[in-house]
C-alpha positions in Angstrom: 82.6 116.7 64.7 86.9 117.1 64.9 87.3 113.7 63.3 84.6 111.9 61.5 87.5 108.8 60.4 88.5 107.9 63.7 84.3 108.0 65.0 83.2 106.2 61.8 86.4 103.6 62.7 85.2 103.1 66.3 81.4 102.1 65.5 82.6 99.7 62.6 85.2 98.0 65.3 82.6 98.2 67.8 80.1 96.3 65.1 82.4 93.6 64.6 82.6 93.7 68.2 78.8 92.8 68.9 78.8 90.5 65.8 81.5 87.8 67.0 80.4 87.8 70.5 76.6 87.0 69.1 78.1 84.1 67.4 79.3 82.9 70.3 77.6 79.7 71.7 76.8 80.0 75.5 77.4 76.3 77.2 77.1 75.0 80.9 78.0 71.8 82.0 78.3 69.9 85.0 80.4 66.2 86.1 79.2 63.6 88.6 82.1 62.0 91.2 83.3 58.7 90.0 81.8 55.8 91.5 83.9 52.4 91.4 82.9 48.9 91.4 84.1 45.1 90.9 86.1 43.0 91.0 84.1 41.1 88.4 85.9 38.5 86.1 88.9 40.0 87.1 88.3 43.4 86.1 87.6 46.8 87.8 85.5 49.1 86.4 84.9 53.8 87.4 82.1 55.3 86.2 80.3 58.9 85.8 77.5 61.0 84.4 78.3 64.3 82.2 75.1 66.7 81.1 75.7 69.5 78.7 73.5 72.9 77.7 74.2 74.5 75.2 73.3 77.4 73.2 74.3 77.6 69.1 73.8 78.7 66.0 71.0 75.8 65.2 69.4 76.4 69.0 69.5 75.1 72.3 70.9 71.5 73.2 70.4 69.4 76.2 73.0 65.9 76.3 73.6 63.8 78.9 75.7 60.8 79.1 76.8 58.0 81.2 80.8 56.4 80.6 82.2 53.5 82.2 86.2 52.4 81.8 88.1 49.9 83.3 90.2 51.1 86.0 92.7 50.8 86.2 92.6 51.5 81.9 93.1 48.4 80.4 91.5 46.8 77.3 88.1 44.7 78.1 86.7 42.4 76.2 84.0 42.5 74.1 80.3 43.3 75.9 82.1 43.5 79.3 80.7 47.3 79.9 77.8 48.9 79.2 77.0 52.0 79.5 73.1 54.1 79.4 72.9 58.1 79.3 69.4 59.4 81.4 68.5 62.8 81.9 66.4 64.4 84.5 64.5 67.1 86.0 64.6 69.0 89.2 61.9 67.3 90.6 63.3 63.7 89.2 60.9 63.0 86.5 63.5 60.8 84.3 62.8 62.8 80.6 65.3 61.1 78.3 67.5 57.9 77.9 69.6 56.5 75.6 70.1 52.7 74.3 72.4 50.4 76.4 75.5 50.4 74.6 78.4 48.2 75.0 82.3 47.8 74.1 83.6 46.8 70.8 86.6 43.8 71.7 89.5 45.6 73.1 87.8 49.3 74.4 88.9 51.1 77.6 85.2 53.0 77.9 82.1 53.1 76.2 79.8 56.2 76.8 76.1 56.5 75.8 74.2 59.6 74.5 70.9 61.2 75.4 69.3 64.1 74.3 66.0 66.6 75.6 66.1 69.4 72.9 62.8 69.9 73.2 62.3 70.2 76.7 61.1 73.2 78.7 63.5 75.6 80.4 64.2 74.9 83.4 66.9 72.6 85.6 68.7 69.2 84.6 70.3 66.5 85.6 72.6 63.5 84.2 72.9 60.4 86.1 73.0 57.3 84.1 73.3 53.6 84.9 76.0 51.0 83.8 77.4 47.8 83.7 79.5 45.0 84.5 79.5 41.5 82.7 79.8 39.3 86.0 79.8 35.6 84.1 75.5 35.0 84.4 74.8 38.1 82.7 75.1 41.8 83.7 75.4 43.7 87.4 74.7 47.2 87.0 75.6 50.4 89.1 74.3 53.8 89.0 76.6 56.7 88.2 76.2 59.5 91.0 73.9 62.6 89.5 75.7 65.9 88.7 74.6 68.6 89.7 71.7 70.9 88.5 72.4 73.1 85.0 70.1 75.6 84.0 68.7 74.5 80.2 67.3 77.6 78.0 64.8 75.8 76.5 63.6 76.0 73.1 
């Protein structure tokens, strides 16, 4: 070998690059279009869903949320908005859903998350529900579905 120091340096640098690339997390996410509804009690709303699959140091993660917010953005009274995140497999089977969450005083939005980390490898999408207080209970609206994303499984 003509220059063993250059060769050792090149091997060392490649080792560092491979080590760094192994620790970088993989992520895939998809978001639905906005949906609009209202007025209820004088307020207008918009909602959407998002789903995300990540691979990180602690394993693979699959999560989704549904979000509702005042449109245009303005503070809402307590309990006027609710949301529930949901995850479905590509056959339309419900895999996971969150509890209903409701906004606190003077909130402009709320999002409710759910996880399905132990689901098998495959395609999944998010489609949540949101609610608006109508003076005599709640009116419930579906979000649009997200596009399918691929989840590695556990």
